[in-house]
N, CA, C, O and the ligand as a Tripos MOL2 file, in Angstrom:
@<TRIPOS>MOLECULE
protein
  277   275    70     0     0
PROTEIN
NO_CHARGES

@<TRIPOS>ATOM
      1 N          14.0750    6.8910   19.5410 N.3       1 MET1
      2 CA         13.9250    6.5750   18.1260 C.3       1 MET1
      3 C          12.5970    5.8650   17.8560 C.2       1 MET1
      4 O          11.9780    6.0380   16.8060 O.2       1 MET1
      5 N          12.1860    5.0720   18.8270 N.am      2 LYS2
      6 CA         10.9360    4.3240   18.6760 C.3       2 LYS2
      7 C           9.7470    5.2760   18.6040 C.2       2 LYS2
      8 O           8.8060    5.0620   17.8390 O.2       2 LYS2
      9 N           9.8080    6.3310   19.4140 N.am      3 ILE3
     10 CA          8.7290    7.3120   19.4280 C.3       3 ILE3
     11 C           8.6590    8.0570   18.1000 C.2       3 ILE3
     12 O           7.5740    8.3490   17.5980 O.2       3 ILE3
     13 N           9.8190    8.3570   17.5410 N.am      4 LEU4
     14 CA          9.8930    9.0830   16.2700 C.3       4 LEU4
     15 C           9.2570    8.2670   15.1480 C.2       4 LEU4
     16 O           8.4590    8.7970   14.3760 O.2       4 LEU4
     17 N           9.6000    6.9970   15.0530 N.am      5 SER5
     18 CA          9.0400    6.1670   13.9950 C.3       5 SER5
     19 C           7.5530    5.9670   14.1850 C.2       5 SER5
     20 O           6.8000    5.8300   13.2210 O.2       5 SER5
     21 N           7.1400    5.9520   15.4390 N.am      6 LEU6
     22 CA          5.7170    5.8090   15.7600 C.3       6 LEU6
     23 C           4.9740    7.0630   15.3120 C.2       6 LEU6
     24 O           3.8550    6.9950   14.8030 O.2       6 LEU6
     25 N           5.6210    8.2100   15.5130 N.am      7 LEU7
     26 CA          5.0470    9.4930   15.1270 C.3       7 LEU7
     27 C           4.9230    9.5820   13.6040 C.2       7 LEU7
     28 O           3.9080   10.0360   13.0770 O.2       7 LEU7
     29 N           5.9580    9.1470   12.9190 N.am      8 ILE8
     30 CA          5.9420    9.1570   11.4530 C.3       8 ILE8
     31 C           4.8150    8.2580   10.9350 C.2       8 ILE8
     32 O           4.0820    8.6220   10.0150 O.2       8 ILE8
     33 N           4.6990    7.0880   11.5420 N.am      9 PHE9
     34 CA          3.6480    6.1570   11.1610 C.3       9 PHE9
     35 C           2.2760    6.7790   11.3620 C.2       9 PHE9
     36 O           1.3670    6.5850   10.5560 O.2       9 PHE9
     37 N           2.1410    7.5250   12.4430 N.am     10 PHE10
     38 CA          0.8760    8.1770   12.7670 C.3      10 PHE10
     39 C           0.5470    9.2490   11.7470 C.2      10 PHE10
     40 O          -0.5950    9.3530   11.2990 O.2      10 PHE10
     41 N           1.5410   10.0510   11.3750 N.am     11 VAL11
     42 CA          1.3450   11.1160   10.3880 C.3      11 VAL11
     43 C           0.9870   10.5340    9.0320 C.2      11 VAL11
     44 O           0.1080   11.0530    8.3450 O.2      11 VAL11
     45 N           1.6610    9.4620    8.6420 N.am     12 ILE12
     46 CA          1.3700    8.7910    7.3840 C.3      12 ILE12
     47 C          -0.0690    8.2750    7.4030 C.2      12 ILE12
     48 O          -0.7970    8.3780    6.4150 O.2      12 ILE12
     49 N          -0.4490    7.7330    8.5200 N.am     13 ASN13
     50 CA         -1.8120    7.2140    8.6800 C.3      13 ASN13
     51 C          -2.8570    8.3090    8.4480 C.2      13 ASN13
     52 O          -3.8810    8.0670    7.8100 O.2      13 ASN13
     53 N          -2.5980    9.5010    8.9630 N.am     14 ILE14
     54 CA         -3.5300   10.6120    8.8320 C.3      14 ILE14
     55 C          -3.6220   11.0630    7.3610 C.2      14 ILE14
     56 O          -4.7130   11.2690    6.8290 O.2      14 ILE14
     57 N          -2.4560   11.2090    6.7230 N.am     15 THR15
     58 CA         -2.4410   11.7040    5.3450 C.3      15 THR15
     59 C          -3.0640   10.6920    4.3850 C.2      15 THR15
     60 O          -3.5030   11.0600    3.2960 O.2      15 THR15
     61 N          -3.1020    9.4260    4.7790 N.am     16 CYS16
     62 CA         -3.6450    8.3940    3.8840 C.3      16 CYS16
     63 C          -5.1080    8.1070    4.2000 C.2      16 CYS16
     64 O          -5.7180    7.2340    3.5820 O.2      16 CYS16
     65 N          -5.6640    8.8260    5.1450 N.am     17 LYS17
     66 CA         -6.9940    8.5020    5.6320 C.3      17 LYS17
     67 C          -8.0820    8.5930    4.5520 C.2      17 LYS17
     68 O          -9.0590    7.8470    4.5960 O.2      17 LYS17
     69 N          -7.9150    9.4970    3.5930 N.am     18 GLU18
     70 CA         -8.9270    9.6680    2.5640 C.3      18 GLU18
     71 C          -8.9850    8.4620    1.6180 C.2      18 GLU18
     72 O         -10.0480    8.0920    1.1190 O.2      18 GLU18
     73 N          -7.8320    7.8720    1.3910 N.am     19 ASN19
     74 CA         -7.7800    6.7010    0.5280 C.3      19 ASN19
     75 C          -7.8370    5.4440    1.3680 C.2      19 ASN19
     76 O          -6.8240    5.0070    1.9140 O.2      19 ASN19
     77 N          -9.0070    4.8690    1.4700 N.am     20 THR20
     78 CA         -9.1250    3.6780    2.3030 C.3      20 THR20
     79 C          -9.0500    2.3970    1.4950 C.2      20 THR20
     80 O          -8.8960    1.3060    2.0450 O.2      20 THR20
     81 N          -9.1610    2.5440    0.1740 N.am     21 THR21
     82 CA         -9.0670    1.3580   -0.6670 C.3      21 THR21
     83 C          -7.8270    1.4450   -1.5360 C.2      21 THR21
     84 O          -7.5630    2.4650   -2.1720 O.2      21 THR21
     85 N          -7.0740    0.3580   -1.5500 N.am     22 VAL22
     86 CA         -5.8550    0.3280   -2.3290 C.3      22 VAL22
     87 C          -5.8840   -0.9000   -3.2490 C.2      22 VAL22
     88 O          -6.7350   -1.7790   -3.1110 O.2      22 VAL22
     89 N          -4.9570   -0.9340   -4.1630 N.am     23 TYR23
     90 CA         -4.8710   -2.0510   -5.1050 C.3      23 TYR23
     91 C          -3.5950   -2.8360   -4.8450 C.2      23 TYR23
     92 O          -2.5200   -2.2690   -4.6520 O.2      23 TYR23
     93 N          -3.7420   -4.1510   -4.8450 N.am     24 ILE24
     94 CA         -2.5580   -4.9970   -4.7060 C.3      24 ILE24
     95 C          -2.5410   -6.0590   -5.7950 C.2      24 ILE24
     96 O          -3.5760   -6.4790   -6.3130 O.2      24 ILE24
     97 N          -1.3460   -6.4650   -6.1130 N.am     25 CYS25
     98 CA         -1.2040   -7.5580   -7.0680 C.3      25 CYS25
     99 C          -1.3400   -8.8530   -6.2720 C.2      25 CYS25
    100 O          -0.6310   -9.0630   -5.2880 O.2      25 CYS25
    101 N          -2.2470   -9.7100   -6.7000 N.am     26 ASN26
    102 CA         -2.5400  -10.9260   -5.9470 C.3      26 ASN26
    103 C          -1.4790  -12.0050   -6.1770 C.2      26 ASN26
    104 O          -1.7940  -13.1770   -6.3840 O.2      26 ASN26
    105 N          -0.2290  -11.5820   -6.1360 N.am     27 SER27
    106 CA          0.8860  -12.5150   -6.3180 C.3      27 SER27
    107 C           1.4470  -12.8620   -4.9550 C.2      27 SER27
    108 O           1.4650  -12.0100   -4.0660 O.2      27 SER27
    109 N           1.9120  -14.1060   -4.7630 N.am     28 PRO28
    110 CA          2.4410  -14.4830   -3.4480 C.3      28 PRO28
    111 C           3.6580  -13.6710   -3.0320 C.2      28 PRO28
    112 O           3.9600  -13.5770   -1.8420 O.2      28 PRO28
    113 N           4.3580  -13.0840   -3.9950 N.am     29 GLY29
    114 CA          5.5530  -12.3170   -3.6700 C.3      29 GLY29
    115 C           5.3380  -10.8340   -3.5880 C.2      29 GLY29
    116 O           6.2840  -10.0890   -3.3290 O.2      29 GLY29
    117 N           4.0940  -10.3700   -3.8040 N.am     30 ALA30
    118 CA          3.8130   -8.9380   -3.8230 C.3      30 ALA30
    119 C           3.9250   -8.3420   -2.4340 C.2      30 ALA30
    120 O           3.3350   -8.8440   -1.4770 O.2      30 ALA30
    121 N           4.6920   -7.2590   -2.3360 N.am     31 LYS31
    122 CA          4.9000   -6.6310   -1.0240 C.3      31 LYS31
    123 C           4.4160   -5.1900   -1.0240 C.2      31 LYS31
    124 O           4.5650   -4.4820   -0.0290 O.2      31 LYS31
    125 N           3.8370   -4.7540   -2.1360 N.am     32 LYS32
    126 CA          3.4550   -3.3600   -2.2610 C.3      32 LYS32
    127 C           1.9350   -3.2170   -2.4490 C.2      32 LYS32
    128 O           1.2510   -4.1120   -2.9440 O.2      32 LYS32
    129 N           1.4530   -2.0530   -2.0320 N.am     33 TYR33
    130 CA          0.0730   -1.7170   -2.3610 C.3      33 TYR33
    131 C           0.0730   -0.4130   -3.1460 C.2      33 TYR33
    132 O           1.0050    0.3860   -3.0490 O.2      33 TYR33
    133 N          -0.9750   -0.2110   -3.9180 N.am     34 HIS34
    134 CA         -1.0150    0.9090   -4.8430 C.3      34 HIS34
    135 C          -2.2920    1.7200   -4.6580 C.2      34 HIS34
    136 O          -3.3640    1.1750   -4.3980 O.2      34 HIS34
    137 N          -2.1490    3.0460   -4.8000 N.am     35 ILE35
    138 CA         -3.2790    3.9410   -4.6450 C.3      35 ILE35
    139 C          -4.1560    3.9200   -5.8890 C.2      35 ILE35
    140 O          -5.3820    3.9800   -5.8010 O.2      35 ILE35
    141 N          -3.5160    3.8360   -7.0440 N.am     36 THR36
    142 CA         -4.2800    3.8140   -8.2920 C.3      36 THR36
    143 C          -4.1030    2.4750   -8.9960 C.2      36 THR36
    144 O          -3.0420    1.8550   -8.9240 O.2      36 THR36
    145 N          -5.1600    2.0400   -9.6780 N.am     37 SER37
    146 CA         -5.1150    0.7440  -10.3320 C.3      37 SER37
    147 C          -4.2690    0.7590  -11.6080 C.2      37 SER37
    148 O          -3.8670   -0.2900  -12.1100 O.2      37 SER37
    149 N          -4.0030    1.9730  -12.1280 N.am     38 ASP38
    150 CA         -3.1900    2.0410  -13.3420 C.3      38 ASP38
    151 C          -1.7600    2.4700  -13.0440 C.2      38 ASP38
    152 O          -1.0560    2.9760  -13.9180 O.2      38 ASP38
    153 N          -1.3420    2.2640  -11.8070 N.am     39 CYS39
    154 CA          0.0310    2.5730  -11.4000 C.3      39 CYS39
    155 C           1.0210    1.7370  -12.2040 C.2      39 CYS39
    156 O           0.7510    0.5780  -12.5230 O.2      39 CYS39
    157 N           2.1620    2.3280  -12.5280 N.am     40 ARG40
    158 CA          3.1570    1.5910  -13.3050 C.3      40 ARG40
    159 C           3.7300    0.4070  -12.5420 C.2      40 ARG40
    160 O           4.2480   -0.5370  -13.1380 O.2      40 ARG40
    161 N           3.6330    0.4660  -11.2210 N.am     41 GLY41
    162 CA          4.0990   -0.6710  -10.4080 C.3      41 GLY41
    163 C           3.2160   -1.8850  -10.5540 C.2      41 GLY41
    164 O           3.6350   -3.0080  -10.2760 O.2      41 GLY41
    165 N           1.9860   -1.6560  -10.9920 N.am     42 LEU42
    166 CA          1.0470   -2.7640  -11.1850 C.3      42 LEU42
    167 C           1.0770   -3.3040  -12.6130 C.2      42 LEU42
    168 O           0.5530   -4.3860  -12.8790 O.2      42 LEU42
    169 N           1.6790   -2.5660  -13.5180 N.am     43 SER43
    170 CA          1.6650   -2.9830  -14.9240 C.3      43 SER43
    171 C           2.4380   -4.2740  -15.1380 C.2      43 SER43
    172 O           2.2080   -4.9970  -16.1080 O.2      43 SER43
    173 N           3.3690   -4.5580  -14.2100 N.am     44 SER44
    174 CA          4.1550   -5.7870  -14.3610 C.3      44 SER44
    175 C           3.5050   -6.9730  -13.6600 C.2      44 SER44
    176 O           4.0380   -8.0820  -13.6620 O.2      44 SER44
    177 N           2.3420   -6.7180  -13.0570 N.am     45 CYS45
    178 CA          1.6600   -7.7800  -12.3160 C.3      45 CYS45
    179 C           0.9960   -8.7500  -13.3100 C.2      45 CYS45
    180 O           0.1690   -8.3620  -14.1350 O.2      45 CYS45
    181 N           1.3900  -10.0180  -13.1940 N.am     46 SER46
    182 CA          0.8090  -11.0300  -14.0900 C.3      46 SER46
    183 C          -0.3010  -11.7940  -13.3930 C.2      46 SER46
    184 O          -0.9170  -12.6870  -13.9740 O.2      46 SER46
    185 N          -0.5480  -11.4350  -12.1490 N.am     47 TYR47
    186 CA         -1.6320  -12.0330  -11.3840 C.3      47 TYR47
    187 C          -2.8410  -11.1000  -11.4310 C.2      47 TYR47
    188 O          -2.8480  -10.1070  -12.1580 O.2      47 TYR47
    189 N          -3.8520  -11.4370  -10.6480 N.am     48 LYS48
    190 CA         -5.0380  -10.6050  -10.5860 C.3      48 LYS48
    191 C          -4.7790   -9.3880   -9.7090 C.2      48 LYS48
    192 O          -4.1420   -9.5010   -8.6610 O.2      48 LYS48
    193 N          -5.2670   -8.2260  -10.1310 N.am     49 ILE49
    194 CA         -5.1630   -7.0200   -9.3070 C.3      49 ILE49
    195 C          -6.4260   -6.9320   -8.4670 C.2      49 ILE49
    196 O          -7.5380   -6.8920   -8.9920 O.2      49 ILE49
    197 N          -6.2360   -6.9020   -7.1600 N.am     50 VAL50
    198 CA         -7.4080   -6.8870   -6.2740 C.3      50 VAL50
    199 C          -7.4540   -5.6130   -5.4580 C.2      50 VAL50
    200 O          -6.4290   -5.0100   -5.1410 O.2      50 VAL50
    201 N          -8.6900   -5.2190   -5.1250 N.am     51 LYS51
    202 CA         -8.9510   -4.0360   -4.3210 C.3      51 LYS51
    203 C          -9.0790   -4.4770   -2.8650 C.2      51 LYS51
    204 O          -9.8830   -5.3530   -2.5480 O.2      51 LYS51
    205 N          -8.2910   -3.8740   -1.9860 N.am     52 VAL52
    206 CA         -8.4140   -4.2050   -0.5650 C.3      52 VAL52
    207 C          -8.3890   -2.9480    0.2780 C.2      52 VAL52
    208 O          -7.9730   -1.8820   -0.1760 O.2      52 VAL52
    209 N          -8.8350   -3.0870    1.4930 N.am     53 ASP53
    210 CA         -8.7860   -1.9740    2.4500 C.3      53 ASP53
    211 C          -7.3280   -1.7050    2.8010 C.2      53 ASP53
    212 O          -6.5430   -2.6370    2.9760 O.2      53 ASP53
    213 N          -6.9720   -0.4360    2.9010 N.am     54 ILE54
    214 CA         -5.5780   -0.0870    3.1700 C.3      54 ILE54
    215 C          -5.0820   -0.6740    4.4950 C.2      54 ILE54
    216 O          -3.9130   -1.0400    4.6160 O.2      54 ILE54
    217 N          -5.9600   -0.7610    5.4710 N.am     55 ASP55
    218 CA         -5.5710   -1.3260    6.7580 C.3      55 ASP55
    219 C          -5.2190   -2.8120    6.6370 C.2      55 ASP55
    220 O          -4.3080   -3.3100    7.2980 O.2      55 ASP55
    221 N          -5.9640   -3.4990    5.7780 N.am     56 LYS56
    222 CA         -5.6910   -4.9140    5.5670 C.3      56 LYS56
    223 C          -4.3680   -5.0900    4.8400 C.2      56 LYS56
    224 O          -3.5870   -5.9840    5.1650 O.2      56 LYS56
    225 N          -4.1220   -4.2440    3.8650 N.am     57 ALA57
    226 CA         -2.8630   -4.3070    3.1270 C.3      57 ALA57
    227 C          -1.6730   -4.0890    4.0600 C.2      57 ALA57
    228 O          -0.6540   -4.7720    3.9580 O.2      57 ALA57
    229 N          -1.8190   -3.1260    4.9680 N.am     58 LYS58
    230 CA         -0.7530   -2.8310    5.9190 C.3      58 LYS58
    231 C          -0.5690   -3.9810    6.8960 C.2      58 LYS58
    232 O           0.5570   -4.3200    7.2620 O.2      58 LYS58
    233 N          -1.6780   -4.5800    7.3170 N.am     59 LYS59
    234 CA         -1.6110   -5.7090    8.2420 C.3      59 LYS59
    235 C          -0.9020   -6.8960    7.5880 C.2      59 LYS59
    236 O          -0.2250   -7.6720    8.2620 O.2      59 LYS59
    237 N          -1.0640   -7.0270    6.2810 N.am     60 ASP60
    238 CA         -0.4070   -8.0930    5.5530 C.3      60 ASP60
    239 C           1.0740   -7.7980    5.2850 C.2      60 ASP60
    240 O           1.7730   -8.5720    4.6320 O.2      60 ASP60
    241 N           1.5310   -6.6460    5.8130 N.am     61 GLY61
    242 CA          2.9490   -6.3040    5.6780 C.3      61 GLY61
    243 C           3.2810   -5.5850    4.3870 C.2      61 GLY61
    244 O           4.4530   -5.4590    4.0310 O.2      61 GLY61
    245 N           2.2660   -5.1130    3.6830 N.am     62 LYS62
    246 CA          2.5140   -4.4260    2.4160 C.3      62 LYS62
    247 C           2.8760   -2.9560    2.6710 C.2      62 LYS62
    248 O           2.4000   -2.3340    3.6210 O.2      62 LYS62
    249 N           3.7180   -2.4330    1.8060 N.am     63 VAL63
    250 CA          4.1090   -1.0410    1.9040 C.3      63 VAL63
    251 C           3.7340   -0.3070    0.6260 C.2      63 VAL63
    252 O           3.5580   -0.9150   -0.4300 O.2      63 VAL63
    253 N           3.6160    1.0030    0.7410 N.am     64 LEU64
    254 CA          3.2310    1.7960   -0.4300 C.3      64 LEU64
    255 C           4.2960    1.6790   -1.5090 C.2      64 LEU64
    256 O           5.4940    1.7760   -1.2450 O.2      64 LEU64
    257 N           3.8310    1.4700   -2.7120 N.am     65 CYS65
    258 CA          4.7010    1.2890   -3.8680 C.3      65 CYS65
    259 C           5.5900    2.5090   -4.0810 C.2      65 CYS65
    260 O           5.1710    3.6390   -3.8330 O.2      65 CYS65
    261 N           6.8090    2.2800   -4.5380 N.am     66 LYS66
    262 CA          7.8110    3.3420   -4.6290 C.3      66 LYS66
    263 C           7.4400    4.4250   -5.6410 C.2      66 LYS66
    264 O           7.9460    5.5440   -5.5460 O.2      66 LYS66
    265 N           6.5950    4.1310   -6.5800 N.am     67 TRP67
    266 CA          6.2280    5.0970   -7.5890 C.3      67 TRP67
    267 C           5.2350    6.1400   -7.0400 C.2      67 TRP67
    268 O           5.0190    7.1850   -7.6540 O.2      67 TRP67
    269 N           4.6500    5.8460   -5.9010 N.am     68 GLU68
    270 CA          3.6090    6.7410   -5.3860 C.3      68 GLU68
    271 C           4.0090    7.4720   -4.1220 C.2      68 GLU68
    272 O           3.1600    8.0600   -3.4510 O.2      68 GLU68
    273 N           5.2950    7.4440   -3.7860 N.am     69 LYS69
    274 CA          5.7360    8.1090   -2.5790 C.3      69 LYS69
    275 C           5.9600    9.5970   -2.7940 C.2      69 LYS69
    276 O           6.3380   10.3060   -1.8600 O.2      69 LYS69
    277 ZN          1.9700    1.7400   -7.2750 Zn       70 ZN70
@<TRIPOS>BOND
     1     1     2 1
     2     2     3 1
     3     3     4 2
     4     3     5 am
     5     5     6 1
     6     6     7 1
     7     7     8 2
     8     7     9 am
     9     9    10 1
    10    10    11 1
    11    11    12 2
    12    11    13 am
    13    13    14 1
    14    14    15 1
    15    15    16 2
    16    15    17 am
    17    17    18 1
    18    18    19 1
    19    19    20 2
    20    19    21 am
    21    21    22 1
    22    22    23 1
    23    23    24 2
    24    23    25 am
    25    25    26 1
    26    26    27 1
    27    27    28 2
    28    27    29 am
    29    29    30 1
    30    30    31 1
    31    31    32 2
    32    31    33 am
    33    33    34 1
    34    34    35 1
    35    35    36 2
    36    35    37 am
    37    37    38 1
    38    38    39 1
    39    39    40 2
    40    39    41 am
    41    41    42 1
    42    42    43 1
    43    43    44 2
    44    43    45 am
    45    45    46 1
    46    46    47 1
    47    47    48 2
    48    47    49 am
    49    49    50 1
    50    50    51 1
    51    51    52 2
    52    51    53 am
    53    53    54 1
    54    54    55 1
    55    55    56 2
    56    55    57 am
    57    57    58 1
    58    58    59 1
    59    59    60 2
    60    59    61 am
    61    61    62 1
    62    62    63 1
    63    63    64 2
    64    63    65 am
    65    65    66 1
    66    66    67 1
    67    67    68 2
    68    67    69 am
    69    69    70 1
    70    70    71 1
    71    71    72 2
    72    71    73 am
    73    73    74 1
    74    74    75 1
    75    75    76 2
    76    75    77 am
    77    77    78 1
    78    78    79 1
    79    79    80 2
    80    79    81 am
    81    81    82 1
    82    82    83 1
    83    83    84 2
    84    83    85 am
    85    85    86 1
    86    86    87 1
    87    87    88 2
    88    87    89 am
    89    89    90 1
    90    90    91 1
    91    91    92 2
    92    91    93 am
    93    93    94 1
    94    94    95 1
    95    95    96 2
    96    95    97 am
    97    97    98 1
    98    98    99 1
    99    99   100 2
   100    99   101 am
   101   101   102 1
   102   102   103 1
   103   103   104 2
   104   103   105 am
   105   105   106 1
   106   106   107 1
   107   107   108 2
   108   107   109 am
   109   109   110 1
   110   110   111 1
   111   111   112 2
   112   111   113 am
   113   113   114 1
   114   114   115 1
   115   115   116 2
   116   115   117 am
   117   117   118 1
   118   118   119 1
   119   119   120 2
   120   119   121 am
   121   121   122 1
   122   122   123 1
   123   123   124 2
   124   123   125 am
   125   125   126 1
   126   126   127 1
   127   127   128 2
   128   127   129 am
   129   129   130 1
   130   130   131 1
   131   131   132 2
   132   131   133 am
   133   133   134 1
   134   134   135 1
   135   135   136 2
   136   135   137 am
   137   137   138 1
   138   138   139 1
   139   139   140 2
   140   139   141 am
   141   141   142 1
   142   142   143 1
   143   143   144 2
   144   143   145 am
   145   145   146 1
   146   146   147 1
   147   147   148 2
   148   147   149 am
   149   149   150 1
   150   150   151 1
   151   151   152 2
   152   151   153 am
   153   153   154 1
   154   154   155 1
   155   155   156 2
   156   155   157 am
   157   157   158 1
   158   158   159 1
   159   159   160 2
   160   159   161 am
   161   161   162 1
   162   162   163 1
   163   163   164 2
   164   163   165 am
   165   165   166 1
   166   166   167 1
   167   167   168 2
   168   167   169 am
   169   169   170 1
   170   170   171 1
   171   171   172 2
   172   171   173 am
   173   173   174 1
   174   174   175 1
   175   175   176 2
   176   175   177 am
   177   177   178 1
   178   178   179 1
   179   179   180 2
   180   179   181 am
   181   181   182 1
   182   182   183 1
   183   183   184 2
   184   183   185 am
   185   185   186 1
   186   186   187 1
   187   187   188 2
   188   187   189 am
   189   189   190 1
   190   190   191 1
   191   191   192 2
   192   191   193 am
   193   193   194 1
   194   194   195 1
   195   195   196 2
   196   195   197 am
   197   197   198 1
   198   198   199 1
   199   199   200 2
   200   199   201 am
   201   201   202 1
   202   202   203 1
   203   203   204 2
   204   203   205 am
   205   205   206 1
   206   206   207 1
   207   207   208 2
   208   207   209 am
   209   209   210 1
   210   210   211 1
   211   211   212 2
   212   211   213 am
   213   213   214 1
   214   214   215 1
   215   215   216 2
   216   215   217 am
   217   217   218 1
   218   218   219 1
   219   219   220 2
   220   219   221 am
   221   221   222 1
   222   222   223 1
   223   223   224 2
   224   223   225 am
   225   225   226 1
   226   226   227 1
   227   227   228 2
   228   227   229 am
   229   229   230 1
   230   230   231 1
   231   231   232 2
   232   231   233 am
   233   233   234 1
   234   234   235 1
   235   235   236 2
   236   235   237 am
   237   237   238 1
   238   238   239 1
   239   239   240 2
   240   239   241 am
   241   241   242 1
   242   242   243 1
   243   243   244 2
   244   243   245 am
   245   245   246 1
   246   246   247 1
   247   247   248 2
   248   247   249 am
   249   249   250 1
   250   250   251 1
   251   251   252 2
   252   251   253 am
   253   253   254 1
   254   254   255 1
   255   255   256 2
   256   255   257 am
   257   257   258 1
   258   258   259 1
   259   259   260 2
   260   259   261 am
   261   261   262 1
   262   262   263 1
   263   263   264 2
   264   263   265 am
   265   265   266 1
   266   266   267 1
   267   267   268 2
   268   267   269 am
   269   269   270 1
   270   270   271 1
   271   271   272 2
   272   271   273 am
   273   273   274 1
   274   274   275 1
   275   275   276 2
@<TRIPOS>SUBSTRUCTURE
     1 MET1         2 RESIDUE 1 A MET
     2 LYS2         6 RESIDUE 1 A LYS
     3 ILE3        10 RESIDUE 1 A ILE
     4 LEU4        14 RESIDUE 1 A LEU
     5 SER5        18 RESIDUE 1 A SER
     6 LEU6        22 RESIDUE 1 A LEU
     7 LEU7        26 RESIDUE 1 A LEU
     8 ILE8        30 RESIDUE 1 A ILE
     9 PHE9        34 RESIDUE 1 A PHE
    10 PHE10       38 RESIDUE 1 A PHE
    11 VAL11       42 RESIDUE 1 A VAL
    12 ILE12       46 RESIDUE 1 A ILE
    13 ASN13       50 RESIDUE 1 A ASN
    14 ILE14       54 RESIDUE 1 A ILE
    15 THR15       58 RESIDUE 1 A THR
    16 CYS16       62 RESIDUE 1 A CYS
    17 LYS17       66 RESIDUE 1 A LYS
    18 GLU18       70 RESIDUE 1 A GLU
    19 ASN19       74 RESIDUE 1 A ASN
    20 THR20       78 RESIDUE 1 A THR
    21 THR21       82 RESIDUE 1 A THR
    22 VAL22       86 RESIDUE 1 A VAL
    23 TYR23       90 RESIDUE 1 A TYR
    24 ILE24       94 RESIDUE 1 A ILE
    25 CYS25       98 RESIDUE 1 A CYS
    26 ASN26      102 RESIDUE 1 A ASN
    27 SER27      106 RESIDUE 1 A SER
    28 PRO28      110 RESIDUE 1 A PRO
    29 GLY29      114 RESIDUE 1 A GLY
    30 ALA30      118 RESIDUE 1 A ALA
    31 LYS31      122 RESIDUE 1 A LYS
    32 LYS32      126 RESIDUE 1 A LYS
    33 TYR33      130 RESIDUE 1 A TYR
    34 HIS34      134 RESIDUE 1 A HIS
    35 ILE35      138 RESIDUE 1 A ILE
    36 THR36      142 RESIDUE 1 A THR
    37 SER37      146 RESIDUE 1 A SER
    38 ASP38      150 RESIDUE 1 A ASP
    39 CYS39      154 RESIDUE 1 A CYS
    40 ARG40      158 RESIDUE 1 A ARG
    41 GLY41      162 RESIDUE 1 A GLY
    42 LEU42      166 RESIDUE 1 A LEU
    43 SER43      170 RESIDUE 1 A SER
    44 SER44      174 RESIDUE 1 A SER
    45 CYS45      178 RESIDUE 1 A CYS
    46 SER46      182 RESIDUE 1 A SER
    47 TYR47      186 RESIDUE 1 A TYR
    48 LYS48      190 RESIDUE 1 A LYS
    49 ILE49      194 RESIDUE 1 A ILE
    50 VAL50      198 RESIDUE 1 A VAL
    51 LYS51      202 RESIDUE 1 A LYS
    52 VAL52      206 RESIDUE 1 A VAL
    53 ASP53      210 RESIDUE 1 A ASP
    54 ILE54      214 RESIDUE 1 A ILE
    55 ASP55      218 RESIDUE 1 A ASP
    56 LYS56      222 RESIDUE 1 A LYS
    57 ALA57      226 RESIDUE 1 A ALA
    58 LYS58      230 RESIDUE 1 A LYS
    59 LYS59      234 RESIDUE 1 A LYS
    60 ASP60      238 RESIDUE 1 A ASP
    61 GLY61      242 RESIDUE 1 A GLY
    62 LYS62      246 RESIDUE 1 A LYS
    63 VAL63      250 RESIDUE 1 A VAL
    64 LEU64      254 RESIDUE 1 A LEU
    65 CYS65      258 RESIDUE 1 A CYS
    66 LYS66      262 RESIDUE 1 A LYS
    67 TRP67      266 RESIDUE 1 A TRP
    68 GLU68      270 RESIDUE 1 A GLU
    69 LYS69      274 RESIDUE 1 A LYS
    70 ZN70       277 GROUP 0 **** ****
């Protein structure tokens, strides 16, 4: 099972390679990152919306927002 999830992670990594910059809500409770800055998941953000590298967002434990899956 570990190999399978690793494989899925690898495939996701490849498909996301073109988008290296993502948007996150600079809120302490934010757990998602967004591909587009006008995503509906970001519209509820009352903090600053910041642009970060996708690798950094993932390292911070952020996951792709549910609206963009
Ligand atoms: Zn989003």
